[in-house]
VOSE-475963 format. One record per residue (C-alpha): x, y, z. Coordinates in steps of 0.05 Angstrom, whole numbers, padded with zeros to 5 digits, always signed. Example, Ala and Ser with C-alpha at 12.3 -4.5 7.8 and 13.67 -1.06 7.14 Angstrom:
2
+00246-00090+00156;+00273-00021+00143;
This chain:
820
-00003-00002-00001;+00054+00051+00014;+00090+00030-00045;+00029+00044-00079;+00023+00113-00044;+00091+00140-00069;+00073+00121-00135;+00015+00156-00143;+00050+00216-00112;+00123+00208-00164;+00054+00205-00217;+00008+00266-00189;+00082+00300-00203;+00076+00305-00276;+00014+00342-00258;+00044+00387-00211;+00104+00412-00261;+00036+00412-00320;-00014+00458-00283;-00047+00474-00365;-00050+00398-00385;-00078+00382-00320;-00132+00440-00320;-00151+00422-00388;-00159+00345-00370;-00206+00358-00310;-00234+00419-00371;-00262+00365-00405;-00288+00320-00358;-00325+00368-00323;-00356+00387-00395;-00372+00322-00415;-00409+00312-00344;-00428+00365-00346;-00472+00371-00411;-00486+00293-00403;-00511+00299-00326;-00552+00365-00350;-00581+00338-00401;-00609+00282-00359;-00629+00324-00306;-00681+00357-00361;-00705+00293-00376;-00713+00272-00300;-00742+00328-00288;-00799+00324-00347;-00810+00241-00326;-00830+00247-00245;-00861+00303-00268;-00906+00250-00323;-00907+00192-00269;-00942+00242-00224;-00984+00266-00282;-01006+00187-00291;-01015+00169-00220;-01053+00238-00197;-01109+00206-00169;-01116+00145-00202;-01082+00146-00275;-01042+00089-00325;-01001+00061-00266;-01071+00032-00239;-01113-00017-00263;-01182+00004-00281;-01250-00014-00327;-01278+00041-00364;-01338+00038-00433;-01327-00006-00486;-01342+00070-00534;-01293+00102-00494;-01344+00149-00472;-01381+00166-00402;-01418+00109-00376;-01473+00100-00324;-01452+00119-00251;-01520+00053-00239;-01450+00016-00262;-01412+00027-00195;-01465+00012-00150;-01483-00050-00191;-01389-00084-00184;-01392-00058-00112;-01445-00092-00094;-01407-00159-00136;-01350-00146-00099;-01302-00112-00145;-01261-00062-00105;-01266-00001-00155;-01284+00074-00140;-01303+00114-00197;-01274+00179-00239;-01294+00236-00273;-01255+00266-00321;-01263+00329-00355;-01241+00400-00373;-01258+00449-00364;-01227+00533-00366;-01212+00592-00307;-01195+00669-00331;-01175+00636-00401;-01132+00573-00384;-01154+00511-00395;-01146+00452-00335;-01159+00384-00324;-01210+00381-00278;-01225+00301-00238;-01276+00286-00199;-01261+00227-00135;-01290+00190-00082;-01235+00187-00029;-01275+00143+00014;-01269+00079-00032;-01210+00111-00079;-01153+00065-00072;-01098+00074-00027;-01050+00049-00088;-01082+00099-00145;-01053+00158-00106;-00994+00200-00113;-01017+00256-00069;-01007+00253+00007;-01070+00229+00036;-01123+00269+00053;-01134+00233+00120;-01196+00227+00162;-01198+00315+00179;-01180+00328+00105;-01236+00274+00083;-01297+00313+00118;-01266+00389+00101;-01264+00353+00024;-01332+00318+00025;-01378+00372+00061;-01391+00432+00027;-01365+00482+00002;-01309+00425-00017;-01247+00432-00030;-01205+00431-00101;-01140+00405-00086;-01089+00435-00134;-01014+00443-00151;-00975+00500-00133;-00945+00513-00197;-01021+00510-00215;-01042+00555-00171;-00981+00606-00195;-00998+00595-00265;-01063+00623-00251;-01048+00678-00219;-01094+00654-00154;-01084+00647-00083;-01097+00583-00033;-01173+00593-00010;-01199+00629-00070;-01265+00604-00117;-01255+00617-00171;-01300+00626-00233;-01314+00584-00290;-01333+00618-00359;-01392+00595-00352;-01389+00630-00283;-01397+00573-00238;-01368+00576-00183;-01299+00529-00157;-01303+00496-00087;-01242+00534-00041;-01160+00520-00072;-01130+00477-00022;-01055+00470-00037;-01035+00401-00052;-00947+00396-00066;-00957+00325-00096;-01008+00338-00149;-00997+00340-00221;-00995+00398-00255;-01044+00423-00286;-01095+00380-00246;-01153+00404-00192;-01185+00340-00151;-01253+00358-00127;-01311+00313-00099;-01352+00276-00155;-01412+00295-00139;-01385+00367-00144;-01346+00350-00212;-01416+00317-00243;-01437+00393-00227;-01385+00428-00247;-01376+00389-00324;-01448+00375-00324;-01448+00303-00330;-01503+00288-00275;-01502+00204-00247;-01440+00196-00307;-01364+00172-00287;-01307+00160-00337;-01280+00113-00307;-01278+00063-00247;-01210+00045-00212;-01191-00018-00179;-01170-00033-00119;-01120-00092-00094;-01164-00120-00043;-01175-00183-00054;-01244-00219-00047;-01306-00276-00077;-01328-00225-00139;-01382-00227-00193;-01354-00238-00268;-01352-00171-00302;-01391-00196-00359;-01454-00217-00308;-01454-00146-00283;-01436-00100-00345;-01447-00134-00403;-01409-00109-00456;-01414-00049-00430;-01349-00045-00398;-01275-00071-00414;-01215-00075-00373;-01149-00038-00380;-01081-00067-00330;-01036-00022-00309;-00995+00021-00360;-00907+00030-00356;-00911+00081-00410;-00977+00149-00413;-00998+00172-00469;-00953+00233-00446;-00900+00192-00440;-00898+00159-00508;-00923+00229-00539;-00848+00257-00506;-00795+00207-00523;-00777+00230-00583;-00758+00295-00551;-00726+00270-00501;-00691+00208-00547;-00666+00281-00579;-00647+00315-00520;-00612+00244-00489;-00572+00239-00564;-00547+00300-00564;-00524+00304-00482;-00491+00232-00514;-00451+00271-00571;-00439+00335-00531;-00420+00285-00472;-00358+00250-00526;-00339+00304-00551;-00317+00333-00475;-00286+00264-00488;-00234+00276-00548;-00209+00345-00501;-00186+00274-00444;-00157+00233-00497;-00110+00294-00523;-00096+00310-00447;-00090+00241-00420;-00046+00229-00484;+00008+00284-00475;+00007+00257-00410;+00049+00183-00425;+00074+00212-00470;+00114+00249-00433;+00118+00203-00378;+00140+00147-00422;+00213+00167-00382;+00181+00167-00323;+00145+00107-00326;+00204+00071-00353;+00244+00088-00298;+00184+00063-00233;+00192-00002-00282;+00273-00002-00284;+00271+00004-00195;+00221-00058-00206;+00148-00039-00202;+00111-00080-00246;+00074-00064-00293;+00005-00098-00256;+00012-00052-00209;+00043+00012-00256;-00039+00014-00287;-00071-00007-00218;-00048+00061-00194;-00059+00095-00270;-00126+00072-00255;-00123+00095-00192;-00105+00165-00207;-00155+00169-00265;-00216+00147-00217;-00180+00208-00164;-00182+00252-00220;-00246+00225-00251;-00299+00238-00180;-00257+00302-00171;-00285+00327-00242;-00344+00297-00237;-00368+00334-00175;-00354+00396-00209;-00389+00365-00281;-00448+00354-00235;-00454+00433-00197;-00453+00457-00280;-00494+00410-00300;-00543+00431-00250;-00534+00500-00265;-00534+00490-00343;-00609+00445-00329;-00642+00494-00287;-00615+00552-00340;-00652+00513-00400;-00714+00493-00361;-00760+00541-00382;-00750+00530-00446;-00754+00454-00440;-00818+00462-00399;-00841+00513-00458;-00826+00462-00511;-00850+00412-00479;-00925+00448-00465;-00922+00495-00527;-00916+00419-00570;-00951+00363-00519;-00987+00408-00472;-00927+00373-00416;-00932+00409-00346;-00872+00418-00318;-00851+00462-00255;-00803+00504-00257;-00763+00490-00214;-00715+00419-00211;-00721+00377-00161;-00663+00326-00173;-00665+00252-00141;-00591+00222-00110;-00585+00177-00166;-00572+00225-00226;-00521+00252-00164;-00484+00179-00166;-00508+00174-00250;-00465+00237-00252;-00406+00214-00215;-00408+00143-00249;-00415+00169-00323;-00345+00215-00303;-00299+00158-00287;-00330+00106-00341;-00315+00165-00393;-00227+00179-00357;-00219+00103-00363;-00251+00097-00426;-00212+00159-00461;-00143+00120-00432;-00154+00063-00464;-00139+00073-00517;-00060+00114-00479;-00061+00061-00432;-00050+00008-00469;-00013+00034-00520;+00040+00050-00464;+00038-00020-00445;+00055-00056-00518;+00104-00006-00543;+00170-00039-00529;+00211-00009-00453;+00259+00023-00491;+00216+00043-00550;+00177+00093-00514;+00226+00138-00501;+00238+00158-00570;+00200+00210-00589;+00153+00180-00646;+00146+00106-00626;+00071+00150-00616;+00053+00175-00673;+00092+00115-00702;+00038+00070-00663;-00017+00121-00688;-00007+00112-00762;-00016+00035-00774;-00082+00046-00749;-00099+00098-00797;-00110+00024-00842;-00170+00001-00797;-00203+00057-00790;-00221+00063-00865;-00242-00016-00862;-00283+00000-00797;-00309+00069-00829;-00330+00025-00892;-00362-00026-00847;-00403+00022-00806;-00422+00063-00870;-00457-00003-00894;-00482-00013-00824;-00520+00047-00830;-00541+00026-00917;-00569-00039-00884;-00607+00001-00824;-00631+00054-00879;-00653+00006-00915;-00691-00050-00867;-00697-00002-00806;-00776+00020-00796;-00771+00061-00732;-00751+00119-00687;-00682+00078-00662;-00662+00050-00741;-00675+00114-00746;-00633+00147-00703;-00578+00089-00704;-00569+00110-00784;-00555+00179-00755;-00505+00156-00712;-00469+00105-00754;-00457+00155-00824;-00432+00213-00756;-00387+00155-00733;-00368+00128-00802;-00355+00201-00815;-00297+00213-00769;-00271+00145-00771;-00247+00157-00842;-00229+00239-00832;-00157+00209-00821;-00161+00163-00888;-00186+00227-00922;-00151+00290-00897;-00078+00223-00907;-00098+00226-00980;-00105+00300-00992;-00038+00313-00953;-00007+00263-01003;-00041+00290-01049;-00010+00356-01035;+00062+00347-01022;+00060+00301-01093;+00038+00373-01125;+00104+00410-01107;+00178+00410-01112;+00193+00463-01073;+00213+00442-01003;+00200+00483-00965;+00123+00469-01003;+00137+00395-00998;+00158+00396-00922;+00095+00439-00899;+00056+00378-00930;+00081+00320-00911;+00090+00357-00824;+00019+00368-00833;+00018+00288-00845;+00064+00275-00795;+00018+00313-00743;-00044+00275-00759;-00036+00222-00702;-00044+00265-00652;-00083+00327-00690;-00134+00266-00710;-00189+00261-00647;-00194+00334-00647;-00211+00341-00723;-00259+00285-00716;-00291+00334-00661;-00299+00380-00704;-00322+00338-00763;-00369+00316-00716;-00396+00388-00666;-00384+00419-00748;-00441+00368-00778;-00487+00369-00724;-00492+00439-00719;-00501+00441-00799;-00556+00393-00801;-00589+00414-00733;-00589+00483-00764;-00614+00463-00841;-00669+00425-00803;-00683+00477-00769;-00676+00537-00807;-00737+00481-00858;-00776+00478-00804;-00788+00546-00797;-00793+00561-00864;-00848+00519-00875;-00878+00531-00805;-00878+00603-00819;-00935+00580-00892;-00974+00541-00858;-00987+00581-00800;-01013+00631-00864;-01056+00581-00887;-01091+00557-00812;-01083+00629-00772;-01128+00650-00848;-01179+00689-00786;-01162+00772-00776;-01197+00752-00708;-01203+00708-00650;-01237+00699-00588;-01265+00646-00544;-01330+00673-00487;-01318+00660-00422;-01387+00624-00436;-01437+00595-00476;-01484+00648-00449;-01436+00708-00474;-01420+00672-00528;-01486+00677-00555;-01480+00743-00547;-01427+00760-00584;-01458+00714-00637;-01515+00759-00641;-01479+00828-00630;-01434+00799-00687;-01493+00798-00736;-01509+00867-00736;-01437+00900-00742;-01431+00918-00811;-01354+00907-00816;-01366+00829-00798;-01351+00792-00851;-01363+00730-00827;-01362+00691-00760;-01329+00623-00769;-01350+00585-00702;-01297+00524-00674;-01295+00480-00629;-01255+00404-00602;-01243+00354-00557;-01201+00284-00541;-01214+00221-00553;-01189+00148-00549;-01174+00116-00622;-01144+00047-00630;-01115+00054-00566;-01080+00136-00566;-01104+00190-00565;-01128+00242-00616;-01150+00305-00624;-01220+00322-00664;-01230+00390-00694;-01294+00425-00712;-01294+00478-00759;-01352+00528-00797;-01363+00494-00880;-01330+00561-00904;-01288+00589-00963;-01233+00610-00904;-01224+00532-00893;-01231+00505-00976;-01178+00556-01002;-01128+00565-00948;-01124+00499-00908;-01056+00463-00919;-01079+00399-00955;-01028+00341-00968;-01077+00304-01011;-01163+00292-01021;-01206+00272-01063;-01249+00312-01111;-01307+00325-01063;-01270+00324-01003;-01302+00386-00965;-01368+00375-00996;-01366+00307-00958;-01331+00340-00898;-01397+00385-00900;-01444+00320-00893;-01414+00296-00836;-01393+00244-00862;-01324+00248-00883;-01259+00281-00832;-01206+00308-00862;-01129+00273-00818;-01075+00301-00798;-01001+00283-00835;-00988+00249-00767;-01040+00205-00757;-01044+00175-00831;-00967+00152-00821;-00969+00129-00739;-01029+00083-00749;-01012+00081-00828;-01082+00112-00863;-01092+00130-00921;-01162+00159-00976;-01223+00123-00973;-01205+00080-00910;-01268+00078-00848;-01255+00110-00775;-01304+00086-00732;-01293+00153-00673;-01329+00138-00598;-01366+00198-00575;-01419+00200-00518;-01479+00194-00570;-01450+00117-00598;-01402+00102-00652;-01393+00159-00701;-01375+00120-00776;-01333+00172-00823;-01301+00161-00892;-01221+00201-00893;-01227+00248-00957;-01160+00292-00935;-01099+00287-00913;-01074+00371-00890;-01006+00381-00853;-01005+00406-00777;-00934+00413-00750;-00923+00425-00683;-00971+00375-00650;-00955+00300-00633;-01023+00288-00629;-01075+00258-00691;-01121+00306-00711;-01185+00290-00748;-01226+00355-00777;-01301+00348-00779;-01352+00393-00800;-01368+00440-00733;-01446+00424-00739;-01436+00349-00743;-01381+00344-00686;-01433+00388-00641;-01484+00337-00656;-01434+00271-00628;-01420+00309-00564;-01471+00360-00537;-01433+00380-00487;-01385+00396-00529;-01362+00474-00501;-01368+00523-00567;-01336+00586-00539;-01286+00585-00590;-01296+00620-00663;-01260+00660-00714;-01279+00743-00745;-01260+00750-00822;-01245+00819-00827;-01214+00862-00873;-01149+00889-00841;-01150+00957-00833;-01218+00952-00781;-01189+00901-00748;-01162+00947-00689;-01231+00983-00674;-01264+00919-00671;-01227+00889-00622;-01239+00953-00582;-01310+00951-00575;-01316+00872-00559;-01258+00896-00510;-01300+00949-00490;-01379+00914-00495;-01355+00841-00470;-01301+00855-00427;-01256+00800-00455;-01175+00813-00446;-01110+00798-00487;-01123+00714-00466;-01188+00715-00491;-01182+00762-00546;-01124+00779-00595;-01107+00792-00681;-01076+00745-00729;-01011+00776-00720;-01005+00772-00644;-01034+00701-00653;-00981+00688-00709;-00925+00721-00668;-00945+00683-00600;-00942+00608-00642;-00875+00638-00672;-00839+00657-00606;-00868+00585-00578;-00832+00558-00641;-00767+00596-00625;-00759+00573-00555;-00781+00497-00574;-00713+00500-00614;-00673+00536-00570;-00648+00482-00524;-00622+00450-00582;-00577+00518-00598;-00545+00517-00539;-00536+00437-00538;-00489+00453-00608;-00456+00533-00587;-00444+00475-00528;-00423+00426-00576;-00389+00476-00620;-00352+00495-00564;-00316+00434-00525;-00299+00422-00597;-00254+00488-00604;-00217+00463-00529;-00200+00403-00561;-00175+00422-00611;-00129+00466-00568;-00113+00407-00521;-00092+00378-00583;-00049+00434-00614;-00018+00447-00535;-00004+00360-00537;+00040+00370-00593;+00083+00443-00586;+00120+00407-00547;+00142+00346-00592;+00144+00401-00640;+00206+00419-00628;+00248+00379-00660;+00217+00388-00735;+00217+00464-00732;+00298+00469-00695;+00333+00442-00756;+00290+00496-00792;+00297+00555-00743;+00370+00533-00755;+00385+00532-00828;+00358+00627-00826;+00277+00614-00830;+00253+00657-00765;+00209+00663-00711;+00151+00691-00745;+00146+00657-00803;+00160+00590-00765;+00093+00616-00731;+00053+00633-00787;+00076+00566-00819;+00052+00531-00757;-00020+00575-00752;-00033+00546-00835;-00032+00487-00819;-00072+00480-00763;-00128+00529-00810;-00108+00488-00860;-00118+00417-00845;-00194+00454-00798;-00204+00473-00866;-00210+00403-00898;-00241+00389-00839;-00307+00441-00843;-00306+00433-00924;-00313+00355-00902;-00360+00367-00846;-00417+00415-00897;-00443+00352-00933;-00435+00317-00886;-00486+00364-00837;-00533+00373-00902;-00531+00282-00907;-00540+00297-00821;-00606+00329-00840;-00636+00305-00886;-00640+00237-00840;-00666+00284-00788;-00713+00313-00839;-00732+00242-00885;-00738+00200-00822;-00717+00217-00751;-00765+00278-00758;-00819+00227-00779;-00814+00175-00734;-00811+00221-00687;-00865+00275-00697;-00908+00238-00764;-00894+00301-00802;-00835+00308-00863;-00815+00378-00877;-00789+00405-00944;-00719+00391-00952;-00673+00466-00965;-00609+00488-00960;-00583+00556-00943;-00521+00573-00969;-00509+00638-00924;-00521+00597-00852;-00462+00550-00893;-00418+00606-00897;-00438+00633-00834;-00418+00570-00796;-00346+00555-00842;-00334+00634-00811;-00348+00605-00743;-00309+00547-00748;-00258+00573-00774;-00250+00629-00721;-00256+00569-00680;-00194+00546-00694;-00158+00608-00701;-00170+00611-00627;-00152+00548-00606;-00089+00555-00656;-00067+00624-00623;-00050+00607-00550;+00012+00547-00589;+00031+00606-00640;+00043+00648-00575;+00088+00605-00544;+00125+00597-00595;+00139+00663-00609;+00161+00675-00540;+00211+00621-00556;+00284+00639-00527;+00323+00617-00581;+00370+00574-00525;+00309+00528-00519;+00310+00516-00590;+00383+00507-00589;+00385+00449-00529;+00336+00407-00580;+00409+00390-00607;+00443+00376-00551;+00375+00329-00532;+00349+00298-00588;+00398+00219-00607;
């Protein structure tokens, strides 16, 4: 043990003499751990919220009985099943609006509620009495209370002027949910003697068969390990994880470079230790111990940085999930101990992965060879052919996955294989290009320029791989976002055709507004609209009702349709479906849909497919009158107004003055578009931030590699200085060599990035969200990213160049004394 500590002290002395190397090693590990753990913190926060929502008073984590047709059913079935020995508890669910904000209302019966069905704190006897007796209580999460601008104890009014019971804070409740007694919920939702589902407790005992009590009116739904919300958001979190993993590996390139330099400079030390009697096994064990110790320190710092990264990105992630999926995510991080332990573990694993190559090379190189300055580079060259062969095999695997795969995982595999193959092929391609440059000239200095650039490839290859991957991902994601932005803007013009949108506070007010609007000569048309959610083939979909008007016929973004599509929709037996519903359920024109409704099954035929960007749910567009017929209790407070653009401000002012609608319930087309584009921009803010982090880490990796090579470069530069080339000119040559290989790498990254963009748009995006975007190339964006990459390379090269410029002649002279 004492010998091991002495060996460790000797090894650590190297870092004391080279603090910059130690700093770069720490920076690499900290960056890798911070980016990975930050992304995992965001994912964990979101999934915790999903679990809270799923378990809140009997979500999908509890077995339940639901109506066969997907609608509500008679409360008498609850009574019959309880008498037959079934430990069931009724739940009523619906949506309502408070001050223009939509919330989910749950009505429960706490006396029969199974204990395992609730994620909230047990109500208890005292709480149950206040919850059940008039005026009752409405349980609400702190996040929901804050977003509604209310205080505990308030009794807010709904859009139809009815009031909720006093609000009661329940910290464990999921955001966006209100929980009341089932009797109160039935009154508020206007579903007397109706329930949405029956939760089944775990109590054992004799019970009659379900069929003998309920016939075929109910069906059993087993607990689901994954909720509808989790299924919808899986793609978003998979994208985040992919970016975190990419950032992690780019950070490891820095670690690999720093460890490689440390091993190269410590080879004489390692040889001396071996000569003093230290066994190879003990030496390698202490080297691993050293790495683990450094990784623990860096991991702890990286976790703190990851926490701050996650905290800074959480508002944008929450906005993205809320805008895209309707998922409510708390605005504060609550992390479990497992996150901290996983962060430390990933730091240790990353350090060992980055050091594996160095450890193996140091062990395999002969003892005397380790003292030669070129041994490391000579050992590296033999891997170029193997890398080329590996790159070819990876590209073949990507082609097979593209041909045979049909899932989101297969799409990400294609993307990962493409990036990995390109990274492996980069040193081979650079070697060929530099060899071509060497053969193309006869001038001695230029020939040395190309030959020496090839010699540096072994030390710069990992950093150049990091630059290639970071720039390619930036190009790919940037192209996808810009394509989406252009398409989304055009799509908004078609979907938001009305000049004014309003949402009345109640059905009564909506009727008054419609009557008043008929007297206004400046109103060209009133277009009522409504929507509701249903379960179709086991998935949540949205039914969208709109009026039969030329506004929709002329501007709705149809991708494919029959010749009489709009006429069929008007009669109520034709339906438009969104592109994602068509792709997800493999539906096409002419297929029949049987949609469950409270009045029975609604048969309709698909007559058109339309684009519905930004909505992960499938959507079915139908005639508003047919929708109200099948859903008689649906809210009819929304409407769009066609008005001449010049008359919009005056009409909005008149509506606001007469009916008291605020900005949440009354908006013009420009405002709605602006808010939609703001949501769009926040959706991709996280992606942009991770892109910037990744490119920054790649720049640090290049800096580390150049610092790694700077000391070993002296034997190549000293002879040139000795024959009369000044240090200033040598520094210019070194800078030009670095920028040359960086430029070649960046130029190779541009077509690779466009290929990444195509994979994202044509494969990943389709499997993740269900829609396909048109592919556009943006030359100006490519030029800007190329400039950013070259600027990062220039900044990375400045420190070694300045070091060369300031080097004393005596240092260069000593090379001839030391070099054998």
